[in-house]
VEXDOTI-725107 format. One record per residue (C-alpha): x, y, z. Coordinates in steps of 0.5 Angstrom, whole numbers, padded with zeros to 4 digits, always signed. Each point is the difference from the previous one (the first is absolute). Example, Ala and Ser with C-alpha at 12.3 -4.5 7.8 and 13.67 -1.06 7.14 Angstrom:
2
+0025-0009+0016/+0002+0007-0002/
This chain:
278
-0040-0076+0074/+0006-0003+0005/+0008+0003+0000/+0002-0007-0002/-0004+0001-0006/+0002+0007-0001/+0007-0002+0000/+0000-0006-0005/-0004+0005-0005/+0006+0004+0000/+0005-0005-0001/-0004-0003-0005/-0001+0007-0004/+0008+0002+0001/+0001-0007-0002/-0004+0000-0007/+0003+0007-0001/+0007-0002+0001/-0001-0006-0005/-0003+0005-0005/+0006+0005+0001/+0004-0005-0001/-0003-0003-0007/+0000+0007-0003/+0008+0001+0003/+0002-0007-0003/+0002+0002-0007/+0004+0007+0003/+0003-0004+0005/+0002-0006-0006/+0002+0006-0004/+0005+0003+0005/+0003-0007+0002/+0001-0001-0008/+0003+0007-0001/+0005-0002+0005/+0002-0007-0003/+0006-0002-0005/-0003-0002-0007/+0002-0008+0002/-0004+0000+0006/-0007+0003-0002/-0001-0006-0004/+0003-0005+0005/-0004-0006+0002/-0001+0002+0008/-0004+0006+0001/+0002+0005+0005/-0001+0007+0001/+0006+0001+0003/+0006+0001-0005/+0005-0005+0001/+0005+0005-0003/-0002+0008+0001/+0000+0003-0007/-0004+0006+0001/+0006+0005-0002/+0001-0004-0007/-0007+0000-0002/-0002+0007+0002/+0006+0003-0003/-0002-0004-0007/-0007+0003+0001/+0003+0007+0000/+0005-0001-0005/-0004-0004-0005/-0005+0006-0001/+0000+0007+0002/-0004-0001+0006/+0000+0007+0003/-0004+0002-0007/-0005-0005+0001/-0002+0002+0007/+0000+0008-0002/-0004-0003-0007/-0005-0003+0006/-0001+0006+0004/+0000+0005-0005/-0005-0004-0004/-0004-0002+0007/+0000+0007+0002/-0002+0003-0006/-0007-0005+0000/-0002+0001+0006/+0000+0007+0001/-0003+0001-0007/-0005-0005+0003/-0002+0004+0006/+0000+0007-0003/-0005-0003-0005/-0004-0005+0005/-0001+0004+0006/-0004+0006-0003/-0004-0005-0004/-0002-0004+0006/-0002+0006+0004/-0004+0002-0006/-0004-0006+0001/+0000-0001+0007/-0002+0007+0002/-0003+0004-0005/-0007-0001-0003/+0000+0000-0007/-0004-0005-0005/+0005-0004-0003/+0003-0002+0006/-0004-0007+0000/+0003-0001-0008/+0007+0002+0002/+0000-0005+0006/-0002-0005-0005/+0005+0002-0005/+0005-0001+0006/-0002-0007+0002/+0001-0002-0008/+0006+0003+0000/+0003-0005+0005/-0002-0006-0005/+0004+0003-0005/+0008-0003+0000/+0005+0003-0003/+0002-0005-0005/-0007+0001-0003/+0003+0007-0002/+0007-0002-0001/+0000+0000-0008/-0004+0007-0001/+0005+0003+0005/+0006-0003-0003/-0002+0003-0007/-0002+0006+0003/+0007+0001+0004/+0004-0002-0007/-0003+0005-0005/+0001+0005+0007/+0007-0002-0001/+0000-0001+0008/+0002-0007+0001/+0006-0001+0004/-0002+0006+0005/-0002+0001+0007/-0007+0003-0004/-0002-0007-0003/+0001-0003+0007/-0004+0005+0004/-0005+0002-0005/-0005-0006+0000/-0001+0000+0007/+0000+0007+0001/-0008-0001+0002/-0002-0006+0005/-0007-0001+0001/+0002-0004+0007/+0003+0006+0002/-0007+0004-0001/-0004-0006+0003/+0005-0001+0006/+0000+0008+0001/-0007+0000-0001/-0002-0005+0006/+0004+0003+0005/-0002+0007-0002/-0008-0002+0001/+0002-0001+0007/+0002+0007+0001/-0005+0004+0004/-0004+0005-0005/+0000+0005+0006/+0008+0001-0001/-0001+0001-0008/-0006+0005+0002/+0004+0004+0005/+0005+0001-0004/-0004+0003-0005/-0003+0004+0005/+0007+0003+0001/+0000+0002-0008/+0004-0006-0001/+0000-0002-0008/-0001-0007-0002/+0007-0001-0003/+0002+0004+0007/-0004-0006+0004/+0004-0005-0004/+0006+0003+0002/-0001+0002+0007/-0005-0005+0003/-0001-0006-0005/+0008-0002-0001/+0002+0001+0007/-0005-0005+0003/+0001-0005-0006/+0008-0001+0002/-0002-0008+0001/-0004-0001-0006/+0006+0003-0004/+0005-0004+0004/-0004-0006-0001/-0001+0002-0008/+0007+0001+0000/+0002-0007+0002/-0005-0003-0006/+0003+0004-0005/+0007+0000+0001/+0000-0008+0001/-0004+0000-0006/+0005+0004-0004/+0007-0002+0003/-0002-0007-0002/-0003+0001-0006/+0004-0004-0006/-0006+0000-0005/+0000+0007-0003/+0008+0002+0001/+0001-0006-0004/-0005+0003-0005/+0002+0008-0001/+0008-0001+0002/+0006-0003-0003/+0005+0005+0002/+0003-0003+0007/+0001+0008+0002/-0007+0000+0001/-0002-0007+0003/-0003-0001+0006/+0002-0005+0006/-0004-0007-0003/+0002+0002-0007/+0007+0000+0003/+0000-0006+0003/-0002-0003-0007/+0007+0004-0003/+0004-0004+0005/-0003-0006-0001/+0002+0001-0007/+0007+0002+0001/+0001-0006+0004/+0005-0005-0003/-0004-0006+0003/-0006+0001+0006/+0003+0002+0005/-0005+0000+0005/+0003+0002+0006/+0002+0008-0003/-0007+0000-0003/-0003-0001+0007/+0005+0005+0003/-0003+0005-0006/-0006-0002+0002/+0001+0001+0008/+0003+0007-0002/-0007+0002-0004/-0005-0002+0005/+0004+0003+0006/-0003+0007-0002/-0007-0002+0000/+0001-0004+0007/+0003+0006+0003/-0006+0004-0003/-0005-0004+0003/+0003-0001+0007/+0000+0007+0001/-0007+0002-0003/-0003-0006+0003/-0004+0003+0005/-0003+0006-0005/-0002-0006-0004/-0004-0004+0004/-0003+0007+0002/-0002+0001-0007/-0003-0006-0002/-0004-0001+0006/-0003+0007-0001/+0000+0003+0007/-0001+0007-0003/+0001+0006+0004/+0004-0001+0006/-0002+0004+0007/
């Protein structure tokens, strides 16, 4: 293969990747553009990404004043953090047991995990709502967190990652006198950070953007999550002020973008299941 064909292949790959990136970034670029436009300019006949009259300050002021944006963001952080911590605490021992311990029910548990991946939250929403109503825990963090405390996806992801960890490392820890909980805490978890980071991205993005469940169990704005807050924001408008709405959406999505950019290296490591590193 000549150097010319290699260079052409690189240019072609770069062009295809750039085109794909542009397609995926187009909605975000349009959202930033709309957040900087006045209401009259958004629906003008000329479609331009650059605003003729910059209205970022006005739109962001509306976004921060119409609803309690700090409360929405804080609720989002609290709910996502609680869900993620509980999911990891539950999933890691379960995945370790199925990956490294020998017992008869391991295969049956694996089947149950796979079946659990097929059950959506919508299928269990009604009985959960009735149960929480009878327990008087609606409009609380408990109602927002409890249904997601066990993640079969986390168990499946960690299971695949733990299988790549050499058994010799586990046997050596046992010879040193470590108990199984000690092995999980001192051997498995330190080597599982790529998988934990990868799952963190999936978990936080899913629950930060979730509108369905908060809409079911929350009617008090003090416990509203960011997507539910956007719904309240639209309801508070006299009309459809899309500039302010896009500004509010931008504020809510920026933490996710920043988190992914910070954690992208470990995210890729976790997804590719590289296992232990020398």
